[in-house]
N, C-alpha and C positions, 0 to 999 in steps of 0.2 A: 504494500500500500504506500501511496505517496504521502509523505509527511512534511517535507521541507517546502519552502516557498519556491514556486516556479514562475511566478508572474502571470498576469492575465494573458499575454500573448502565448506564453508557454502552455497554459491551460487550454487555450483555444486550439493550439496546434497538436495536442495529444490525440493519438488514435482513440476512438470511442471506448474500447475496453480499458485503456489506461486512464482515461478521464473518469470513467465510472468508478474505477478502483480508487482514484484520488478522492472522489466525492464520498465514497463509502467510508473513508476515514474521517469524514466530517459528520456524516449522518448515515446510519446503517440501514436505511430504507431503500431497497433497490429501485422501486418505482420512482422515487424522488430523484435518485442519481440519474436514471435514464432520461427523465424529463428535463433535468438541467443540462445534460449533455446534448440532448436533441435540439435545444434552443440556441446552441452556439452558432456563430461566434458572438462574443460580447464585446461591445465597444468600450465599456467602462466597468469598473468594479460594482458600481451602483446598479447597473443593468443586470449583472450577475446576481447580486443580492435580491433584486426585485423578482427575477425569474425563480430563484431558490424559494423565496417566500410564496410565490404563486404555486409552485410545484408542491410545497408543503401543505398549503391550504386545500389542494385537490386530493390529498391522501385520505383514504378511508381508515377506519379504526384498526384494521389488520395491518395496514402499512405503518401506522403510528406505533403499533406494538412492536414492529420490527425495528423502528427507530429507537424506541425505548430500550430494547434488548442490547443496544450498543453502548449503553451508559451504565456505569456502576452506581450503586446507591450512594447518596451523599454521606460521607463519613467513612465509607469502605475504602480499602486501599485501591486506588485507581489502577487499571490494567493498561491504559494507554498513556502516552506522553501528553496528549491533549487534555485528558481528564486529570492527570496529575497537576498540570499547570493550572487548570481551572479550579481545582480543589485545594490549592496550596495554602489557603487560609484556614483550612480545617486542621486543628491540632488539639492535643490534650485528650487524655483518656476519658475525662468526665464529659466533655462535649461529644466525643465519639459515641459514648455509651448512650447519652440522651438522644443523639441523632438515630442510633440503632433502634431505640424504643419508639421514637417518633416515626421512623420508617415503617416499622411493623404496624403501627396504628393507621398510618396513611394507606399502606397497601391493603389492609383489611377493609378499609372504608371504600377505597376507589378502585382496587383491583389492578393497580400498576404502580411502578416506582414513583417516588417523589422526584420530580425533575425540576431543577432550577438552574438558571445561569449563575454559576458559583464564582465566576471570574471576578476577582477584586473584593470578594466578600469573606468575612471571617466566619468561623464555625458558629459563634453565638448568633450572628445575624441570620445565617442559614437555618438554624434551629428555630428562631423566632418566626421566620417566614413559613416554615413547615407547620408550626403550631397554628399560625393564623389561617393557613390554607385548609387545615382540618375542619374549619367552620364552613367551608364552601359546600354547596350541593354538587352532585356529580357533573351535571352539564357545565356549570361555571368552572369547576376545577379542570375539566377536560380542555376548555378554552384557555385557561391560564397556563396549563402544561404545554399546549401547542405554541403559545406565545413565547414561553421560555425556551422551547426547542428551536424556534426561529432565531432567537437571540444567540443561542449556542452555535447554530449553523452559520450565522453571519460571522461570528468571531473566528470560527475555524476556516471559513471560506476566505476571510480577510488575510489570515495567516498563510493560506495556500497561495493566494495570488499577490501576497505582499502588499496589501492595501490597508495597512493599519494606520 
């Protein structure tokens, strides 16, 4: 999988399978990756981000579940460099324990992992957000989760095309 910045022109020039692989490192929903690749070439990073948002909005619940499967629980040890960077503010056994407890309650209520754009946020803030989101109803939370997924995708895409 592609993980280093390749620039927008480099992304546009990748063969479709390589471009899909690079995108799957950003979001593990294959239908999303195919849609973003199919809309190439992109003139600007913003046009890429807009296409990525539109492709995400078109995903059904099964596709979103595939996207969620590519993310570790907040507070768990990340398995990818991207997740490790994004969750770098989570530290301390007490916060990790509280996040694990919150994750269990969240998953029991909503049936999927708690997803939040963790970049630049500390563990206490992520825990407070989790606790607040437990008050949402399922349709509201599903929309909040999709919004957070779009933020994560944009961060990862920006890193891929070096548009930070």
